[in-house]
C-alpha positions as a Python dict, from the first residue, in 0.01 Angstrom:
ca = {
    (1, 'M'): (0, 0, 0),
    (2, 'P'): (138, 348, -79),
    (3, 'A'): (285, 549, 208),
    (4, 'A'): (19, 820, 171),
    (5, 'L'): (-258, 565, 230),
    (6, 'W'): (-77, 421, 535),
    (7, 'A'): (-43, 774, 671),
    (8, 'E'): (-417, 831, 628),
    (9, 'A'): (-494, 494, 791),
    (10, 'A'): (-266, 583, 1083),
    (11, 'S'): (-446, 915, 1116),
    (12, 'W'): (-779, 731, 1146),
    (13, 'A'): (-628, 486, 1394),
    (14, 'K'): (-523, 774, 1618),
    (15, 'R'): (-883, 894, 1627),
    (16, 'L'): (-1072, 565, 1638),
    (17, 'G'): (-821, 325, 1787),
    (18, 'V'): (-603, 80, 1597),
    (19, 'Y'): (-840, -216, 1617),
    (20, 'Q'): (-1146, -32, 1487),
    (21, 'A'): (-954, 143, 1209),
    (22, 'A'): (-782, -179, 1095),
    (23, 'R'): (-1112, -362, 1091),
    (24, 'A'): (-1298, -87, 904),
    (25, 'L'): (-1019, -36, 649),
    (26, 'G'): (-942, -405, 603),
    (27, 'V'): (-571, -370, 681),
    (28, 'S'): (-344, -568, 909),
    (29, 'Y'): (-382, -472, 1275),
    (30, 'D'): (-12, -531, 1343),
    (31, 'S'): (101, -326, 1042),
    (32, 'L'): (-128, -38, 1132),
    (33, 'K'): (-21, -48, 1497),
    (34, 'Q'): (343, -32, 1387),
    (35, 'R'): (271, 267, 1159),
    (36, 'V'): (98, 450, 1443),
    (37, 'S'): (382, 377, 1687),
    (38, 'D'): (639, 485, 1424),
    (39, 'S'): (459, 820, 1399),
    (40, 'G'): (543, 888, 1764),
    (41, 'T'): (189, 956, 1887),
    (42, 'K'): (-41, 733, 2085),
    (43, 'P'): (-365, 604, 1937),
    (44, 'K'): (-702, 662, 2104),
    (45, 'G'): (-750, 423, 2392),
    (46, 'S'): (-384, 424, 2494),
    (47, 'A'): (-320, 492, 2858),
    (48, 'P'): (-201, 848, 2913),
    (49, 'D'): (151, 880, 3054),
    (50, 'R'): (33, 1101, 3339),
    (51, 'F'): (-200, 842, 3497),
    (52, 'V'): (-76, 619, 3776),
    (53, 'E'): (-315, 417, 3990),
    (54, 'L'): (-217, 400, 4356),
    (55, 'S'): (-382, 237, 4650),
    (56, 'G'): (-302, 356, 5001),
    (57, 'A'): (-441, 35, 5151),
    (58, 'Q'): (-102, -130, 5189),
    (59, 'W'): (41, 171, 5373),
    (60, 'L'): (-262, 222, 5595),
    (61, 'S'): (-298, -148, 5683),
    (62, 'I'): (-645, -153, 5533),
    (63, 'P'): (-743, -499, 5411),
    (64, 'P'): (-823, -515, 5041),
    (65, 'T'): (-1191, -515, 4950),
    (66, 'S'): (-1341, -853, 4893),
    (67, 'G'): (-1682, -734, 4780),
    (68, 'P'): (-1820, -652, 4439),
    (69, 'V'): (-1631, -442, 4185),
    (70, 'I'): (-1821, -219, 3943),
    (71, 'E'): (-1636, -103, 3634),
    (72, 'W'): (-1788, 144, 3387),
    (73, 'V'): (-1612, 216, 3057),
    (74, 'D'): (-1767, 483, 2838),
    (75, 'S'): (-1744, 505, 2458),
    (76, 'D'): (-1473, 773, 2495),
    (77, 'S'): (-1266, 535, 2715),
    (78, 'T'): (-1355, 719, 3036),
    (79, 'R'): (-1326, 459, 3311),
    (80, 'L'): (-1480, 447, 3658),
    (81, 'I'): (-1400, 162, 3898),
    (82, 'I'): (-1582, 125, 4230),
    (83, 'R'): (-1463, -139, 4476),
    (84, 'L'): (-1699, -213, 4761),
    (85, 'A'): (-1638, -391, 5088),
    (86, 'S'): (-1835, -712, 5121),
    (87, 'D'): (-2076, -555, 5370),
    (88, 'N'): (-2152, -243, 5159),
    (89, 'S'): (-2435, -206, 4913),
    (90, 'I'): (-2501, 32, 4627),
    (91, 'D'): (-2801, 132, 4418),
    (92, 'L'): (-2664, -13, 4094),
    (93, 'V'): (-2966, 88, 3884),
    (94, 'G'): (-2941, 446, 4011),
    (95, 'L'): (-2567, 454, 3944),
    (96, 'V'): (-2607, 331, 3586),
    (97, 'E'): (-2888, 580, 3522),
    (98, 'A'): (-2671, 865, 3656),
    (99, 'L'): (-2377, 759, 3440),
    (100, 'R'): (-2595, 738, 3129),
    (101, 'R'): (-2736, 1087, 3192),
    (102, 'R'): (-2378, 1215, 3202),
    (103, 'V'): (-2328, 1108, 2841),
}
């Protein structure tokens, strides 16, 4: 494929994500991923360099939660993770409704 077409495919991959762009364009996922990484920018869905997840539980001697875990991932890759202790409860229907209204 000509370089100009690969550049355009890489541009789409940066906006849509490598998997979706490769699938829509009918090109090799690995080749497209390599082209995007060669361009020096991260595709959509890549973890930002500034994010680090920390838990203070080990320093505060708090036992890890053993209850339910709720994970919400939005179409724009926004992620919310809620970890509950086994004796806590949550209005899951209300939470989902609130998250959907946010969109």
